[in-house]
C-alpha positions as CSV (number, residue, x, y, z in Angstrom):
1,X,180.6,177.9,82.0
2,X,182.0,174.5,84.1
3,X,182.7,171.4,83.3
4,X,184.3,168.5,85.4
5,X,184.8,164.9,85.3
6,X,184.1,161.6,86.6
7,X,186.1,159.2,86.6
8,X,186.7,155.5,87.7
9,X,189.4,156.9,90.2
10,X,187.4,160.0,91.3
11,X,185.7,162.7,91.3
12,X,187.9,165.6,89.4
13,X,186.7,169.0,89.0
14,X,188.1,171.2,85.9
15,X,187.8,174.0,83.9
16,X,188.1,173.8,80.5
17,X,187.2,175.0,77.2
18,X,184.2,174.0,74.4
19,X,186.3,172.3,71.9
20,X,183.9,169.5,70.9
21,X,181.5,169.7,68.4
22,X,178.3,167.5,67.7
23,X,180.4,166.6,64.8
24,X,183.4,165.3,66.8
25,X,181.8,161.5,67.7
26,X,180.8,158.8,66.5
27,X,177.5,159.1,64.9
28,X,177.1,155.3,64.6
29,X,178.1,155.6,68.3
30,X,175.6,156.2,70.8
31,X,176.9,159.0,73.1
32,X,174.6,159.7,76.3
33,X,172.9,163.0,77.8
34,X,172.3,163.2,80.6
35,X,170.0,166.5,81.3
36,X,169.3,167.7,85.0
37,X,168.9,164.1,86.6
38,X,167.3,164.4,90.3
39,X,165.7,161.6,90.4
40,X,167.8,157.9,90.6
41,X,166.6,156.4,88.0
42,X,168.8,158.3,85.6
43,X,172.1,157.0,87.5
44,X,170.6,153.4,87.0
45,X,170.3,153.5,83.2
46,X,174.4,153.5,83.5
47,X,174.5,151.1,86.6
48,X,175.1,148.6,83.2
49,X,177.8,148.9,80.3
50,X,176.3,148.8,76.9
51,X,178.9,147.6,74.4
52,X,178.0,150.1,71.7
53,X,177.6,153.2,74.1
54,X,180.6,155.6,74.5
55,X,181.8,155.5,77.8
56,X,181.8,159.6,78.2
57,X,178.4,161.2,79.2
58,X,177.6,164.5,79.1
59,X,176.0,165.7,82.2
60,X,173.8,169.3,82.1
61,X,172.4,170.6,85.6
62,X,172.1,173.0,87.2
63,X,174.1,172.3,89.8
64,X,173.2,171.5,93.7
65,X,172.2,168.3,95.8
66,X,169.8,166.5,92.8
67,X,173.2,166.0,91.0
68,X,175.6,165.1,93.7
69,X,174.1,162.5,94.4
70,X,173.5,161.2,90.4
71,X,177.6,161.4,90.4
72,X,178.0,159.6,93.8
73,X,175.4,156.6,92.0
74,X,177.5,156.5,89.1
75,X,181.3,156.5,91.1
76,X,179.6,153.6,92.9
77,X,178.5,151.8,89.7
78,X,182.2,152.6,88.1
79,X,184.5,151.3,91.5
80,X,182.6,148.3,92.4
81,X,184.7,145.0,92.4
82,X,182.0,143.2,90.4
83,X,181.6,144.0,87.0
84,X,182.4,148.2,87.1
85,X,181.1,150.8,84.8
86,X,183.8,152.5,84.1
87,X,182.0,155.8,82.3
88,X,182.9,158.8,81.9
89,X,181.0,161.6,83.6
90,X,181.6,164.6,82.0
91,X,179.3,167.8,83.9
92,X,178.7,171.5,83.0
93,X,177.0,173.3,85.2
94,X,175.3,176.7,84.5
95,X,171.3,178.5,85.4
96,X,171.8,178.1,81.0
97,X,171.8,174.6,81.2
98,X,169.2,173.4,78.8
99,X,170.7,176.1,76.1
100,X,174.0,174.8,76.4
101,X,173.1,171.3,75.6
102,X,171.2,172.3,72.8
103,X,173.2,174.6,71.3
104,X,176.7,172.0,71.7
105,X,175.3,168.4,71.0
106,X,178.3,166.6,72.5
107,X,175.5,163.5,72.4
108,X,172.4,161.5,70.1
109,X,170.8,160.3,72.9
110,X,169.2,162.4,75.5
111,X,168.5,160.8,78.8
112,X,166.1,162.4,81.3
113,X,164.7,161.3,84.8
114,X,164.2,164.4,87.5
115,X,161.5,166.7,87.9
116,X,158.9,166.1,86.4
117,X,157.3,169.4,85.9
118,X,159.6,170.9,83.7
119,X,160.4,167.2,81.8
120,X,157.5,167.4,79.3
121,X,159.2,170.9,77.5
122,X,163.0,169.0,77.5
123,X,161.4,166.3,75.6
124,X,160.0,168.4,72.9
125,X,163.6,171.0,73.2
126,X,165.4,167.6,72.6
127,X,163.7,166.6,69.7
128,X,163.4,169.8,68.0
129,X,167.2,169.5,68.1
130,X,167.2,165.9,66.9
131,X,168.4,164.7,69.5
132,X,166.2,160.9,70.6
133,X,165.1,161.1,73.6
134,X,165.4,157.6,76.2
135,X,162.6,159.2,79.4
136,X,161.8,157.9,82.8
137,X,158.3,158.0,83.7
138,X,156.3,159.8,83.4
139,X,156.9,162.2,80.2
140,X,153.4,163.9,81.2
141,X,151.6,164.4,84.4
142,X,148.3,167.2,83.6
143,X,146.4,167.7,79.9
144,X,148.5,170.7,79.0
145,X,152.0,168.4,79.3
146,X,149.8,165.7,77.4
147,X,148.8,168.5,74.6
148,X,152.3,168.9,74.1
149,X,153.6,165.1,74.7
150,X,151.6,164.5,70.9
151,X,153.4,167.3,69.7
152,X,156.3,165.6,70.7
153,X,155.6,162.4,69.0
154,X,154.5,164.7,65.9
155,X,158.6,166.0,65.9
156,X,160.0,162.3,66.2
157,X,158.7,161.3,63.0
158,X,159.1,164.1,61.2
159,X,162.8,164.2,62.1
160,X,162.9,160.3,62.3
161,X,164.2,160.2,65.7
162,X,162.9,158.2,68.9
163,X,161.0,158.8,71.5
164,X,160.9,156.3,73.9
165,X,160.0,156.1,77.9
166,X,161.2,153.2,80.4
167,X,159.1,150.6,81.1
168,X,160.9,148.7,83.4
169,X,157.9,146.5,84.9
170,X,157.6,144.6,80.9
171,X,160.7,142.9,82.1
172,X,159.7,141.9,85.8
173,X,159.5,138.0,85.0
174,X,156.1,137.2,86.9
175,X,154.3,139.5,84.7
176,X,156.0,138.5,81.8
177,X,154.4,134.7,83.1
178,X,151.6,136.3,83.3
179,X,151.7,138.0,79.7
180,X,152.6,134.7,78.6
181,X,150.0,132.3,80.1
182,X,147.1,134.7,79.3
183,X,147.7,133.9,75.5
184,X,147.1,130.8,76.1
185,X,143.4,130.6,74.7
186,X,143.3,127.1,76.1
187,X,144.0,127.8,79.5
188,X,143.0,131.4,79.9
189,X,140.1,131.3,77.5
190,X,138.8,134.3,77.0
191,X,139.5,138.1,78.8
192,X,136.8,138.9,80.8
193,X,135.0,142.0,80.2
194,X,134.2,142.3,84.1
195,X,132.4,145.8,85.2
196,X,133.0,148.8,87.7
197,X,132.6,146.7,90.8
198,X,134.4,143.4,89.0
199,X,137.4,144.8,86.7
200,X,138.7,142.1,84.3
201,X,141.9,143.6,85.1
202,X,143.4,145.1,88.4
203,X,146.8,146.1,88.9
204,X,147.2,148.0,92.1
205,X,151.4,149.2,93.3
206,X,152.6,150.5,97.1
207,X,155.3,152.3,96.7
208,X,157.2,153.8,99.3
209,X,159.0,157.1,100.6
210,X,161.9,156.0,102.5
211,X,164.2,153.3,100.8
212,X,167.1,152.4,100.1
213,X,168.6,152.0,95.6
214,X,171.9,150.2,95.3
215,X,171.7,149.5,99.2
216,X,172.0,153.0,100.5
217,X,169.9,154.7,101.8
218,X,167.5,156.9,99.3
219,X,168.0,161.3,99.9
220,X,164.8,163.0,97.8
221,X,164.9,165.9,96.8
222,X,162.5,168.5,98.4
223,X,160.5,168.8,95.1
224,X,160.1,165.1,95.1
225,X,157.2,165.9,97.4
226,X,155.2,169.1,95.4
227,X,152.3,167.5,93.0
228,X,153.3,170.7,90.9
229,X,156.9,169.3,89.8
230,X,157.0,165.2,90.5
231,X,152.9,165.1,89.7
232,X,150.5,163.3,91.9
233,X,150.9,159.4,92.2
234,X,147.6,158.7,89.7
235,X,149.6,160.1,87.0
236,X,153.1,159.0,87.8
237,X,153.3,155.0,89.1
238,X,150.2,154.5,87.4
239,X,152.0,154.9,84.0
240,X,153.1,151.3,84.7
241,X,150.0,150.3,85.7
242,X,148.4,150.9,82.4
243,X,150.8,149.9,80.2
244,X,150.9,146.7,81.6
245,X,147.1,146.2,81.0
246,X,147.8,147.4,77.0
247,X,151.0,145.5,77.1
248,X,149.7,141.8,78.2
249,X,146.0,142.3,77.6
250,X,146.4,143.8,73.8
251,X,150.1,142.6,72.8
252,X,151.7,145.0,70.0
253,X,148.6,146.2,69.1
254,X,148.0,150.0,68.7
255,X,145.8,151.4,70.9
256,X,143.2,154.3,69.7
257,X,143.1,156.9,73.0
258,X,140.5,158.3,71.0
259,X,137.8,155.2,70.4
260,X,139.0,152.6,72.8
261,X,139.3,154.5,76.0
262,X,136.9,155.3,77.6
263,X,137.2,156.5,81.7
264,X,134.9,156.0,83.9
265,X,136.2,157.1,87.4
266,X,139.2,158.2,89.2
267,X,139.8,159.5,93.1
268,X,143.4,160.9,94.6
269,X,144.1,161.6,98.3
270,X,146.8,162.1,100.8
271,X,149.5,160.6,102.7
272,X,150.9,162.3,105.6
273,X,154.4,162.7,106.6
274,X,155.6,164.2,109.8
275,X,158.4,167.4,110.4
276,X,160.8,164.2,111.1
277,X,160.1,162.2,108.6
278,X,160.8,165.1,105.5
279,X,163.6,165.3,107.6
280,X,164.6,161.8,107.6
281,X,164.5,161.2,103.8
282,X,165.5,164.7,102.4
283,X,168.2,165.7,104.7
284,X,166.4,169.1,104.8
285,X,165.7,170.9,108.5
286,X,162.4,172.7,106.8
287,X,159.2,172.0,104.4
288,X,160.6,174.6,101.5
289,X,158.3,177.8,100.9
290,X,156.7,176.0,98.2
291,X,155.7,173.1,100.4
292,X,154.6,174.7,102.9
293,X,150.4,175.5,101.5
294,X,150.8,171.7,101.3
295,X,151.3,171.9,105.3
296,X,148.8,171.6,108.8
297,X,150.1,171.3,112.1
298,X,153.7,170.2,111.2
299,X,152.4,167.7,108.7
300,X,153.0,167.5,105.0
301,X,150.0,165.9,103.2
302,X,150.8,164.9,99.6
303,X,148.2,163.9,96.9
304,X,150.3,160.6,96.3
305,X,147.6,157.9,95.9
306,X,145.3,157.2,93.4
307,X,143.1,155.3,91.6
308,X,140.9,155.0,87.9
309,X,138.7,152.8,86.1
310,X,138.2,152.5,82.7
311,X,137.4,150.4,79.8
312,X,140.0,149.6,76.9
313,X,138.0,148.2,74.6
314,X,135.4,146.4,76.2
315,X,137.6,145.4,79.0
316,X,136.4,147.0,83.0
317,X,140.5,147.9,83.9
318,X,141.1,149.6,88.0
319,X,144.8,150.5,88.5
320,X,145.7,152.2,91.8
321,X,148.8,153.3,93.4
322,X,149.3,153.6,97.7
323,X,152.4,154.9,98.7
324,X,153.0,155.2,102.5
325,X,156.3,156.5,104.5
326,X,158.7,153.5,104.5
327,X,158.1,149.9,104.7
328,X,157.8,147.5,107.6
329,X,160.9,145.4,108.5
330,X,162.0,142.9,105.7
331,X,159.9,144.9,103.7
332,X,159.6,146.7,99.8
333,X,157.6,147.6,97.2
334,X,154.7,145.7,96.7
335,X,152.8,144.7,93.2
336,X,149.7,142.9,93.1
337,X,147.8,142.5,89.7
338,X,145.0,140.2,88.5
339,X,143.4,138.7,85.1
340,X,140.6,136.9,84.6
341,X,139.7,135.0,81.8
342,X,136.9,132.7,81.5
343,X,139.0,129.7,82.2
344,X,141.7,130.6,84.6
345,X,142.6,133.8,85.9
346,X,146.4,134.7,86.8
347,X,147.1,135.9,90.2
348,X,150.2,138.3,91.0
349,X,150.9,138.4,94.7
350,X,153.5,140.2,96.9
351,X,152.9,140.9,100.1
352,X,154.4,139.1,104.0
353,X,153.1,135.8,102.6
354,X,156.0,136.0,99.4
355,X,158.4,137.3,101.3
356,X,157.8,140.8,99.7
357,X,159.1,138.9,96.6
358,X,156.0,138.6,93.4
359,X,155.2,135.2,93.1
360,X,152.1,133.4,89.9
361,X,149.1,132.1,90.7
362,X,146.9,130.3,88.3
363,X,143.4,129.6,89.9
364,X,141.1,127.5,87.3
365,X,137.9,129.2,87.3
366,X,135.6,126.8,86.2
367,X,134.3,123.0,87.7
368,X,136.6,120.9,85.8
369,X,139.3,120.7,88.1
370,X,140.9,117.5,86.4
371,X,140.5,118.5,82.7
372,X,141.6,122.2,83.6
373,X,144.9,120.2,85.0
374,X,145.7,118.3,82.5
375,X,145.4,121.6,80.1
376,X,147.2,123.5,82.4
377,X,150.6,120.5,82.6
378,X,150.4,121.0,78.5
379,X,150.2,124.4,79.1
380,X,153.8,124.4,80.8
381,X,155.7,122.7,78.0
382,X,154.6,125.6,75.8
383,X,156.2,128.4,78.4
384,X,159.1,125.9,79.5
385,X,160.4,126.0,75.7
386,X,160.4,129.8,76.4
387,X,161.8,129.9,79.9
388,X,163.2,126.7,80.6
389,X,163.0,125.6,84.7
390,X,159.5,126.9,85.4
391,X,157.2,124.9,86.9
392,X,154.1,124.4,88.8
393,X,153.2,123.4,92.2
394,X,149.8,122.9,93.6
395,X,148.7,124.6,96.5
396,X,144.5,124.3,97.1
397,X,142.4,122.3,94.8
398,X,141.9,124.8,91.8
399,X,145.1,127.0,92.0
400,X,148.4,126.4,91.8
401,X,151.5,128.7,92.4
402,X,154.4,129.1,89.6
403,X,157.8,128.4,90.9
404,X,160.4,130.4,89.0
405,X,163.9,129.9,89.5
406,X,166.3,132.2,91.1
407,X,168.3,133.0,87.5
408,X,164.8,135.2,86.3
409,X,164.3,136.9,89.4
410,X,167.2,139.6,88.6
411,X,165.6,142.6,90.4
412,X,164.4,145.4,89.1
413,X,167.7,148.1,89.3
414,X,168.2,145.3,86.7
415,X,165.7,146.2,84.8
416,X,166.7,149.9,83.4
417,X,169.7,148.0,81.3
418,X,166.6,145.6,80.0
419,X,165.0,148.8,78.8
420,X,168.0,150.9,77.4
421,X,169.4,147.3,75.6
422,X,165.6,147.4,74.3
423,X,165.9,150.9,72.9
424,X,169.4,150.9,71.4
425,X,168.1,148.0,69.3
426,X,165.0,150.2,68.5
427,X,167.9,152.7,67.6
428,X,170.0,150.3,65.2
429,X,167.0,149.6,63.3
430,X,166.0,153.2,63.3
431,X,162.5,152.8,64.6
432,X,160.3,151.8,67.2
433,X,157.8,148.8,66.7
434,X,154.4,150.4,65.1
435,X,152.1,150.0,68.2
436,X,154.8,151.7,70.5
437,X,154.0,155.7,69.9
438,X,150.4,155.2,69.7
439,X,150.3,153.0,73.0
440,X,152.2,156.1,74.8
441,X,149.8,158.8,73.8
442,X,146.8,156.3,75.1
443,X,148.2,155.6,78.7
444,X,149.3,159.3,79.2
445,X,145.7,160.1,78.1
446,X,144.6,157.8,80.7
447,X,146.8,159.1,83.3
448,X,146.4,162.6,82.8
449,X,142.5,162.9,81.7
450,X,142.4,160.5,85.1
451,X,143.9,163.3,87.4
452,X,141.4,166.0,86.2
453,X,138.5,163.9,87.0
454,X,139.8,163.1,89.8
455,X,140.2,166.6,91.3
456,X,136.7,167.7,89.8
457,X,134.9,165.1,92.2
């Protein structure tokens, strides 16, 4: 067996014996296990320190480039000048890494963010061993995984442990404010049901394969481009979008996927990467064998894009995701969202005109502009009671921009710490809110069954 440690001083390789058992850690303290980290989200959970979380983190991995990149990120957080984290990564590498983790039970919360083709099985095995799971999305990438995920929630309930996925977008300030304004009937009115052609709620996002994370160019593993390991875009990023539809339209309400969801239509299509682009983003000179079935004329075609049209409790919704190779200079990932109320439409835009930063707009849906503006100003007082400093700027006769102070824009990477802090509160209470587990199942029902629908067309 092979263990090594990552400390504030640097990376050290040591061979040690397995002397620590599951009884050695303080049960009242959270001790993290990271299983097979292959996605940078695994490290972002540790970009923040948490008072009740042990600094020792047990990492189980087959080894290789994915692990190296993970440890480099943790070391960067440990040694940064401002708020260094001080994690101590105790790493085991070997072909038996999953079994070793389950046998040793060095921690009580497992973090998984990596190869999605393995993730659902990892979750099931970990829960069966009585260990809580905090999982990066997606927790299921096909219908077979969805059926297994249902079993996972049953196991968690039987054992009194928690299974939770990392929904960072709930903490983006414009999304929070979109939700808050939609909960004011005098301003927003009733949620429009819409139609397949004009849904009542739309959420779209554009992502990029080549980007920077924590200030450094992101190196992606080759398997990220294999839909059998990463999953198609329609079951990956859309997880966030489907989650937000439920979270905003039906806050703290249980969604039953069998009775509340109706899939209408779904599509998927590819993004093309040249061999030079593949080399730039992976550092590899050639395509691995498992990708060659998706290569034509030295170009890789990845089913990274998709859209889903569905009804949730009678409301027509559309979610879509697009992956481009990289963004224009000064750009980044983007998000568009519109919630249509009978009195107002709440619109988030994040394009070039917004300097690629999300901005919320409120557009009057009726004809009485004077009455609407009066109600808007009254509603603002309710919002500022919760979010001091929020203001409005009229930009057209029927449209206002919501002005958000810089202190609320803490960025995508910081949201991982916020999700983790939330999860730690749930651990302390020994339960999730009643609506979370059924709504996670509803979310993955939509994405996995939409993939099946898209492939059938």
